[in-house]
C-alpha positions in Angstrom: -44.3 -107.9 -77.8 -41.9 -105.6 -75.9 -42.5 -102.3 -77.6 -46.3 -102.5 -78.0 -47.8 -99.6 -76.1 -50.7 -101.9 -75.0 -48.3 -104.8 -74.3 -47.8 -106.4 -70.9 -44.3 -105.0 -70.3 -45.3 -101.4 -71.1 -48.3 -101.7 -68.9 -46.4 -103.2 -66.0 -43.6 -100.6 -66.2 -46.1 -97.7 -66.3 -48.0 -99.2 -63.3 -44.8 -99.5 -61.3 -43.8 -95.9 -62.1 -47.3 -94.6 -61.2 -47.4 -96.6 -57.9 -43.9 -95.7 -56.8 -44.1 -92.1 -57.8 -41.0 -92.4 -59.9 -42.7 -90.2 -62.4 -42.2 -86.5 -61.5 -43.9 -85.4 -64.7 -47.4 -86.4 -63.8 -48.6 -88.9 -66.4 -45.6 -89.1 -68.7 -45.6 -92.5 -70.3 -42.7 -94.9 -70.2 -41.8 -96.4 -73.5 -39.3 -98.9 -74.8 -36.1 -97.0 -75.6 -35.4 -96.7 -79.3 -31.9 -95.4 -78.5 -30.6 -98.5 -76.6 -31.4 -101.7 -78.5 -32.8 -104.9 -76.9 -29.8 -107.0 -76.1 -29.6 -110.8 -75.9 -27.0 -112.3 -73.6 -26.0 -115.9 -73.5 -24.2 -117.3 -70.5 -22.6 -120.7 -71.6 -19.0 -120.6 -70.5 -17.9 -121.6 -67.0 -17.4 -118.6 -64.8 -19.9 -116.3 -66.8 -21.8 -114.1 -64.5 -22.1 -110.5 -63.4 -20.4 -108.8 -60.5 -22.5 -106.8 -58.0 -23.3 -103.4 -59.4 -25.9 -100.6 -60.0 -27.0 -100.1 -63.5 -25.6 -97.0 -65.1 -27.9 -94.1 -65.6 -28.1 -93.3 -69.3 -31.2 -91.0 -69.3 -32.8 -88.2 -67.3 -34.9 -89.2 -65.6 -33.2 -92.6 -65.1 -34.4 -95.6 -67.1 -36.1 -98.7 -65.9 -34.2 -101.9 -66.9 -35.8 -105.3 -67.6 -34.0 -108.6 -67.6 -36.2 -111.2 -69.2 -35.1 -114.8 -68.8 -35.6 -116.8 -72.1 -33.9 -120.0 -71.0 -32.2 -121.1 -67.8 -31.0 -124.6 -66.9 -27.9 -123.2 -65.2 -26.9 -123.1 -61.5 -26.7 -119.2 -61.5 -28.6 -117.2 -59.0 -29.5 -113.5 -59.3 -28.8 -111.6 -56.1 -30.0 -108.1 -55.1 -29.9 -106.0 -52.0 -32.9 -104.9 -50.1 -33.1 -102.7 -47.0 -35.3 -103.5 -44.0 -37.2 -101.0 -41.9 -34.1 -100.3 -39.8 -32.0 -99.5 -43.0 -30.0 -102.8 -42.7 -29.1 -104.4 -46.0 -30.4 -107.9 -46.6 -29.4 -109.9 -49.7 -32.1 -111.8 -51.6 -31.5 -114.4 -54.3 -33.5 -116.3 -56.9 -32.8 -118.8 -59.7 -34.7 -117.1 -62.5 -37.2 -119.2 -64.3 -37.8 -119.1 -68.1 -40.4 -116.4 -69.0 -39.7 -114.4 -65.8 -38.5 -110.9 -65.6 -36.6 -108.8 -63.1 -37.3 -105.0 -63.2 -34.8 -102.5 -61.8 -34.5 -98.8 -61.6 -31.1 -97.6 -62.9 -28.6 -95.9 -60.6 -28.1 -95.8 -56.9 -31.9 -95.3 -56.4 -32.3 -98.8 -57.8 -31.1 -102.1 -56.3 -27.5 -103.3 -56.2 -27.5 -106.6 -57.9 -25.5 -109.3 -59.7 -25.5 -112.9 -61.0 -23.3 -115.7 -59.6 -20.7 -117.4 -61.8 -21.9 -120.2 -64.0 -20.7 -123.6 -63.1 -23.0 -125.7 -65.3 -25.9 -125.2 -67.8 -26.9 -122.3 -69.9 -28.7 -119.0 -69.3 -30.2 -116.8 -72.0 -31.7 -113.4 -71.2 -33.0 -110.3 -73.0 -32.1 -107.0 -71.5 -34.1 -103.9 -72.5 -34.9 -100.5 -71.0 -37.9 -98.3 -70.7 -37.6 -94.5 -70.6 -40.0 -91.7 -70.1 -41.3 -90.3 -73.4 -39.6 -87.0 -72.8 -36.3 -88.5 -71.4 -33.0 -86.9 -72.3 -29.8 -88.8 -73.1 -27.2 -87.8 -70.6 -24.0 -86.1 -71.5 -21.1 -88.6 -71.8 -23.3 -91.7 -72.5 -21.8 -92.0 -75.9 -18.4 -92.8 -74.6 -19.8 -95.1 -72.0 -22.1 -97.0 -74.4 -20.0 -97.3 -77.5 -21.3 -100.8 -78.1 -24.7 -99.4 -79.0 -24.5 -98.4 -82.7 -27.6 -96.2 -82.5 -25.9 -93.9 -80.0 -23.1 -93.0 -82.3 -23.4 -89.5 -83.5 -25.8 -88.5 -80.7 -25.1 -85.0 -79.5 -23.9 -84.5 -76.0 -25.2 -82.0 -73.5 -28.5 -83.7 -72.7 -29.8 -84.0 -76.2 -33.5 -85.1 -76.5 -33.7 -88.6 -77.7 -34.7 -89.1 -81.3 -38.1 -90.6 -82.3 
């Protein structure tokens, strides 16, 4: 469902990239990363959440991150920062519904965002990333992302990602 080149996620990501001119390579396709695995996160313990942050850039050009809500009967809200026409920051928030997705560009060009601490209920998400077909893994990613077994042994110095 997620990796299918004709699938909804791939089509949406490629439309966003095309419409927002994130693609400097004129027509390079975005694909599900085979370097960073799809990750499932379960928030069940009181206090579970995520501090406000920018997603770390792992590739050049930067990746697009997707947070897909599988289940959510919690009191958590997802918050993100948007800027108005005057450049003033405004915070938006939403209680994510099951079968909904939030799509973010990694790094400071993307939105600063976070999730409030859980007080009750449970929240389950899938997190996965899309990269340009010709994306390069950035130097130093290995030490930052040790939790991803598929990154072990990857060469540093902007090594092309393996297919």
